[in-house]
C-alpha positions as CSV (number, residue, x, y, z in Angstrom):
1,M,12.4,-18.4,-43.3
2,P,13.2,-16.0,-46.2
3,I,11.1,-16.4,-49.3
4,I,12.9,-15.5,-52.5
5,L,10.5,-15.8,-55.4
6,A,10.0,-13.5,-58.3
7,N,6.7,-11.6,-59.0
8,T,5.1,-11.8,-55.5
9,A,3.7,-9.1,-53.3
10,I,6.5,-9.8,-50.8
11,V,8.6,-6.7,-49.9
12,T,12.2,-7.1,-49.0
13,Q,14.0,-4.5,-47.0
14,I,17.7,-4.6,-47.5
15,N,19.5,-2.3,-45.1
16,V,23.3,-2.0,-45.3
17,F,24.8,-0.6,-42.1
18,T,28.4,0.7,-42.2
19,V,29.9,0.2,-38.7
20,P,33.0,1.5,-37.0
21,P,35.9,-0.9,-36.5
22,G,34.9,-3.5,-34.0
23,G,31.3,-2.5,-34.2
24,Q,29.7,-5.5,-36.0
25,D,28.8,-7.4,-32.9
26,A,27.0,-4.5,-31.3
27,M,25.1,-3.8,-34.5
28,V,24.1,-7.5,-34.8
29,A,22.9,-7.6,-31.2
30,F,20.9,-4.5,-31.7
31,L,19.3,-5.7,-34.9
32,V,18.4,-9.1,-33.3
33,E,16.4,-7.2,-30.7
34,A,14.8,-5.0,-33.3
35,A,13.8,-8.1,-35.3
36,R,12.1,-9.6,-32.2
37,V,10.0,-6.4,-32.0
38,A,9.2,-6.4,-35.8
39,R,8.1,-10.0,-35.8
40,E,5.1,-9.2,-33.6
41,E,3.6,-7.1,-36.5
42,P,1.1,-9.0,-38.7
43,G,2.6,-9.6,-42.1
44,W,6.2,-9.8,-41.0
45,I,7.9,-12.8,-42.6
46,S,11.6,-13.0,-41.6
47,A,14.9,-11.2,-40.9
48,S,18.3,-12.4,-41.8
49,L,21.5,-10.7,-40.7
50,H,24.8,-10.8,-42.6
51,R,28.2,-9.8,-41.3
52,C,30.7,-8.5,-43.9
53,L,33.9,-10.5,-43.8
54,D,36.0,-7.3,-43.8
55,G,34.4,-6.1,-40.6
56,T,32.9,-2.8,-42.0
57,R,29.2,-3.7,-42.7
58,V,26.2,-5.5,-41.4
59,V,23.3,-6.3,-43.8
60,N,19.7,-6.8,-42.6
61,Y,17.6,-8.7,-45.1
62,A,14.0,-8.5,-43.8
63,Q,10.7,-9.5,-45.5
64,T,7.1,-8.7,-45.1
65,E,4.0,-10.0,-47.0
66,S,3.2,-6.6,-48.6
67,M,4.0,-2.9,-48.8
68,D,1.4,-2.2,-46.1
69,A,3.0,-4.7,-43.8
70,A,6.4,-3.2,-44.4
71,R,5.0,0.3,-43.5
72,R,3.5,-1.1,-40.3
73,V,6.8,-2.8,-39.3
74,I,8.6,0.5,-39.9
75,D,6.0,2.4,-37.9
76,R,6.3,-0.1,-35.1
77,L,10.1,0.3,-35.0
78,N,9.9,4.1,-35.2
79,A,7.4,4.1,-32.3
80,R,9.8,2.1,-30.2
81,G,12.7,4.5,-31.2
82,L,14.6,1.6,-32.7
83,I,15.2,3.2,-36.1
84,A,16.7,6.3,-34.5
85,E,18.7,4.2,-32.0
86,N,20.4,2.2,-34.7
87,K,22.4,5.4,-35.5
88,K,24.4,4.7,-32.3
89,Y,25.9,1.6,-33.9
90,G,26.4,2.6,-37.5
91,V,25.2,4.4,-40.7
92,A,22.1,2.9,-42.4
93,N,21.5,2.7,-46.1
94,P,18.0,1.2,-46.4
95,G,15.8,0.3,-49.4
96,L,12.6,-1.6,-50.1
97,Y,12.9,-4.1,-53.0
98,E,10.9,-6.7,-54.9
99,V,12.4,-9.9,-56.4
100,V,12.3,-9.8,-60.2
101,F,14.5,-12.8,-61.0
102,T,16.0,-15.9,-59.4
103,L,18.1,-18.7,-60.8
104,E,18.9,-21.9,-59.1
105,R,21.0,-24.9,-60.1
């Protein structure tokens, strides 16, 4: 389950994939398999996939316990060729983030 709390060591990778028309399902299926590989890495917390309602993007919101864990997950995915392979499904725009503020009702 995602953890959204400010001022923790948790690292959130937000990756926005632009996909061709009709390409969302293929990207989602690919990212589901990549998440199953990533979850085997110690320090991995969660992955949540979001489909844009206009059909043009898929967002992967993935979390790890620390920057070191994030690097290990990226290394694992690279070693399996999964980061390079996602280019078959769309164009990635990744970034690593920390939560600095939340507000709830």
